[in-house]
N, C-alpha and C positions, 0 to 999 in steps of 0.2 A: 577308420573309425568315424562314424557320422558325428556331426556337431550337435551339441545339445539344443533342443528346440527352444529352451528358455534363453540361451545365449543368442540364438538367431533372432528371437523376438526383440530382445533388448538392443541388438545391433540396428534394427530398423527404426528405433525411436530417435536415433541421432544423438549428437553430443548435448550435454547439459549446459545451458547458458548460465554463466556466473552472474550473480547480482552485484552490480557495481554500486558501492556506497561512497558518498562524498567524504572527503577527509576532514572536513570541519564544518562548523555551523552551530547555532544555538539550539538548545532543547526547546521545543515549541508544542503547545497544546493546540490541537485542531479538532473541530467538531465536524463530523461526517453526517450528512442527512441524505436519506434516500430521496431522490428527485422523481416524484411520480410522473411528471410531465416529460421526462427524458425518454428517448426512443428505446433505450435499453441500458442496463448497467453492465459494464464490462468488469466483472468481479475479479477475474484473474489479473487483468492489467492494473486494477486498483490495488490489489494485494501486492503485486510486484513493485508498484510505486512506494507503498508503505515500507516494504522490506528494504527498498533501496535507500530509505532514510533512517535506518537503524533498528527497525523492528525485526523480530524473527519471522519467518514465513508463517509459523503457527499463530503468533500474535496477530499478524496482519490478517490472516484468514478469519480468526475469531472476531476481530474488529469489524470486518465486512459483514460477517454473519450477524453480529449484534446490531449493526446498522439496519440490515434488511429485516430483522425480526422486530426491532423496537422503533424503527424509523429514524433513529439518531444514535450516534456513539461519539463519545469524547475520548480522544487518545492523546498520548504524549509521544512525540517523535524525538529521539535523541539527537538527531543531526539534520537540521534544515538550513542549508546555506542560502536558498532562495525560495522564500515562502510563496511569493506570487506565482512563480513558475510551477511549484507543486500544486497549488490550489487550482490553477488553470488546467494542469494535466488531469487532476481528479475530476474536474467538471467535464472534461472531454471523455472521461470514462463513465459519465452519467451520475456522478456523485456531487451533490451540492456541499462543498467544503468551505469552511470559514474558520477564522481565528477569532476566539472570543475577544470582547473589548479589552483595552489595554490594562484595565484594573484586574481582570481575571486571567490574562495571558501569563503563562509561566515561561519566561525566557531566561536561560542561564547560559553562560559561556561554556564551551566544551571542557 
């Protein structure tokens, strides 16, 4: 009996990579801005970074879409153990990310 063509197609895609989420860290508000001077925005990498800090993939996708459509999006990430590292990784993905000033930043322990 021949194998199903759908099963063969999915076998070629390879294994699904899990999203590794940090175990702790404060909730942090981050502003994402589309950087017009960037060589290119790596939206999938950026969405995976956001999902890795507590957002669902759908929420991360919608945040990136909102940023691209409006030029800016403010998001709350539930778990950010190292904000500087996250901001640097988002910049490497072509997104100008920042944390609003201390008065507007919402940081709460997990």
